[in-house]
C-alpha positions in Angstrom: -19.6 0.8 13.9 -16.4 1.9 12.1 -14.3 -1.0 11.0 -10.8 0.2 10.3 -9.8 -2.9 8.2 -12.9 -2.4 6.0 -12.3 1.3 5.6 -8.7 0.8 4.7 -9.8 -1.3 1.7 -12.0 1.6 0.5 -9.2 4.2 0.5 -8.4 5.8 -2.9 -5.0 6.1 -4.4 -5.3 9.8 -5.1 -3.7 12.6 -3.2 -5.5 14.1 -0.2 -5.7 14.8 3.5 -6.7 12.3 6.2 -8.1 13.1 9.7 -7.6 10.7 12.6 -10.3 10.7 15.3 -10.2 9.3 18.8 -13.1 7.6 20.7 -14.5 11.0 21.7 -14.6 11.9 18.0 -11.9 14.6 18.5 -9.5 15.1 15.6 -6.1 14.0 17.0 -4.1 14.1 13.8 -4.2 15.6 10.3 -1.9 14.4 7.6 -1.5 14.7 3.8 -0.6 12.0 1.3 0.3 11.7 -2.4 -1.4 8.3 -2.2 -4.0 8.1 0.6 -4.3 4.3 0.4 -0.6 3.7 0.9 -0.1 6.4 3.5 -3.0 5.7 5.8 -2.3 1.9 5.7 1.2 2.5 7.0 -0.2 3.6 10.4 -1.9 0.2 10.9 0.8 -2.1 9.7 3.2 -3.6 12.2 6.6 -1.9 11.8 9.7 -1.5 13.9 10.2 2.0 12.5 7.3 3.7 14.3 8.2 6.2 16.9 6.7 6.0 20.4 4.6 9.0 19.5 3.1 7.4 16.4 2.5 4.1 18.3 0.7 6.1 21.0 -1.4 8.0 18.5 -2.4 4.9 16.6 -3.6 3.3 19.8 -6.0 6.1 20.2 -7.4 6.1 16.6 -11.1 5.1 16.6 -11.8 6.1 13.1 -10.5 8.2 10.2 -11.8 10.2 7.4 -10.2 11.6 4.2 -10.6 14.3 1.7 -9.4 13.7 -1.9 -7.6 16.6 -3.6 -6.6 17.3 -7.1 -2.9 17.6 -6.3 -0.3 17.3 -3.6 0.0 21.0 -3.3 -3.7 21.3 -2.7 -3.4 18.6 0.0 -0.6 20.6 1.6 -2.6 23.8 1.8 -5.7 21.9 3.1 -3.6 20.1 5.7 -2.2 23.4 7.0 -5.6 25.0 7.2 -7.2 22.0 9.0 -4.3 21.9 11.5 -4.7 25.6 12.3 -8.5 25.1 12.6 -8.6 22.0 14.8 -5.2 22.1 16.5 -4.9 18.2 16.8 -2.9 16.8 19.7 -0.4 14.9 17.6 0.4 17.5 15.1 3.4 19.2 16.7 4.4 21.2 13.7 2.2 24.0 12.3 0.2 24.3 15.5 1.4 27.8 16.3 0.8 30.1 13.4 3.0 32.6 15.1 6.2 30.6 14.5 7.7 30.9 11.0 11.1 29.7 9.7 13.6 32.5 9.5 17.0 33.4 8.2 19.3 35.5 10.3 21.1 38.2 8.3 24.0 40.1 9.8 25.8 43.0 8.3 28.7 43.2 10.6 30.5 40.0 9.3 32.4 39.7 6.1 30.9 37.3 3.6 31.5 34.4 3.5 33.0 34.4 7.0 32.4 30.8 7.8 34.0 29.3 4.6 37.3 31.2 4.5 38.9 31.5 7.9 41.3 34.3 8.4 39.5 36.7 6.1 
């Protein structure tokens, strides 16, 4: 039986990625942390700052696992890959690998058009 309180005590202070599982053992959330112990504990501490989405997710967590990485950057890359692979329910960002941030560039407006009105 997975005891969340006991497992929280075992968490390392290194950077890494954590995976939250529900009772059906489905991965419902993947996150990264600079300090796994501090980050994962935050989910299970009572706080008024939790969003409804986070509270709902925490109520479904049956167990968690973690992967220690050598750096925060390595954790970021691993998190991204795991989200794309497992498509967890509570990871709303990075789910769709077809959506990328973009910058709109126009050539018909004078630069800087927004900063100097009348030009």
